C-alpha positions as CSV (number, residue, x, y, z in Angstrom):
1,X,78.4,117.1,65.6
2,X,78.1,116.6,69.3
3,X,79.8,113.2,69.1
4,X,82.7,114.8,67.3
5,X,83.1,117.4,70.1
6,X,83.0,114.6,72.7
7,X,85.6,112.6,70.9
8,X,87.9,115.6,70.7
9,X,87.4,116.4,74.4
10,X,88.3,112.8,75.4
11,X,91.3,112.8,73.2
12,X,92.6,116.0,74.9
13,X,92.0,114.5,78.4
14,X,93.8,111.3,77.3
15,X,96.9,113.3,76.3
16,X,96.9,115.2,79.6
17,X,96.7,112.1,81.6
18,X,99.5,110.6,79.5
19,X,101.8,113.5,80.3
20,X,100.9,113.4,84.0
21,X,101.6,109.6,84.1
22,X,104.9,110.1,82.4
23,X,105.9,112.9,84.8
24,X,105.0,110.7,87.8
25,X,107.1,107.8,86.3
26,X,110.1,110.1,85.9
27,X,109.7,111.4,89.5
28,X,109.5,107.8,90.8
29,X,112.5,106.8,88.7
30,X,114.5,109.7,90.0
31,X,113.7,109.2,93.7
32,X,114.1,105.4,93.7
33,X,117.0,104.9,91.4
34,X,119.0,108.1,90.5
35,X,119.0,109.9,93.8
36,X,120.1,106.9,95.9
37,X,122.9,106.2,93.4
38,X,124.1,109.8,93.7
39,X,124.1,109.6,97.5
40,X,126.0,106.4,97.4
41,X,128.7,107.9,95.1
42,X,128.9,111.0,97.3
43,X,129.4,108.8,100.4
44,X,132.1,106.8,98.6
45,X,134.0,109.9,97.6
46,X,133.8,111.3,101.2
47,X,135.1,107.9,102.5
48,X,138.0,107.9,100.1
49,X,138.9,111.5,101.0
50,X,138.9,110.7,104.7
51,X,141.3,107.8,104.5
52,X,144.3,108.2,106.8
53,X,147.5,106.4,107.4
54,X,146.9,103.4,109.6
55,X,143.3,102.8,108.6
56,X,142.3,99.2,107.8
57,X,140.7,99.0,104.4
58,X,139.5,96.5,101.8
59,X,139.8,97.0,98.1
60,X,137.1,96.2,95.5
61,X,139.2,93.2,94.6
62,X,139.1,91.9,98.1
63,X,142.6,92.8,99.3
64,X,142.7,93.5,103.0
65,X,145.4,95.8,104.5
66,X,146.4,98.8,106.5
67,X,147.2,102.1,104.8
68,X,151.0,102.6,105.0
69,X,151.3,105.7,102.7
70,X,149.1,108.2,101.0
71,X,150.5,109.8,97.8
72,X,147.9,111.9,95.9
73,X,145.5,109.5,94.3
74,X,147.4,106.4,95.3
75,X,147.6,104.4,98.5
76,X,150.2,102.0,99.6
77,X,148.7,99.1,101.6
78,X,150.7,96.9,103.9
79,X,149.1,93.5,103.4
80,X,151.5,91.2,105.3
81,X,154.6,91.7,107.4
82,X,156.5,94.0,105.1
83,X,154.4,93.2,102.0
84,X,153.2,96.4,100.3
85,X,151.0,97.0,97.3
86,X,150.1,100.3,95.6
87,X,146.5,101.0,94.7
88,X,144.5,103.9,93.4
89,X,142.3,105.4,96.0
90,X,139.3,104.6,93.8
91,X,140.0,100.9,94.3
92,X,139.1,101.0,98.0
93,X,135.6,99.8,98.7
94,X,133.6,101.6,101.4
95,X,131.0,98.7,101.7
96,X,133.7,96.0,102.0
97,X,135.7,98.0,104.5
98,X,132.8,98.6,106.8
99,X,131.7,94.9,106.6
100,X,135.3,93.8,107.4
101,X,135.5,96.2,110.4
102,X,132.3,94.7,111.9
103,X,133.8,91.1,111.8
């Protein structure tokens, strides 16, 4: 009888520790993976919203150029003397642009 009670008590403690460990894993997953990704997306959106005419940018495809026109969700980049290409604003890379500005 006593052994049966002890087995039930240890099983209950095991379930509690399982849920505690799962909760900790979810918190770790959130703080190390989800939250930084959300911050990065927020920074990218802010960067795209702040683009102005004359800014030097780089697209995700690697095209370098200066912003010649802004029209809603599109940007016209001047890539060479007189050469213009139209892109969606979402195609402009914040990371590549900052790296190109440093060089």
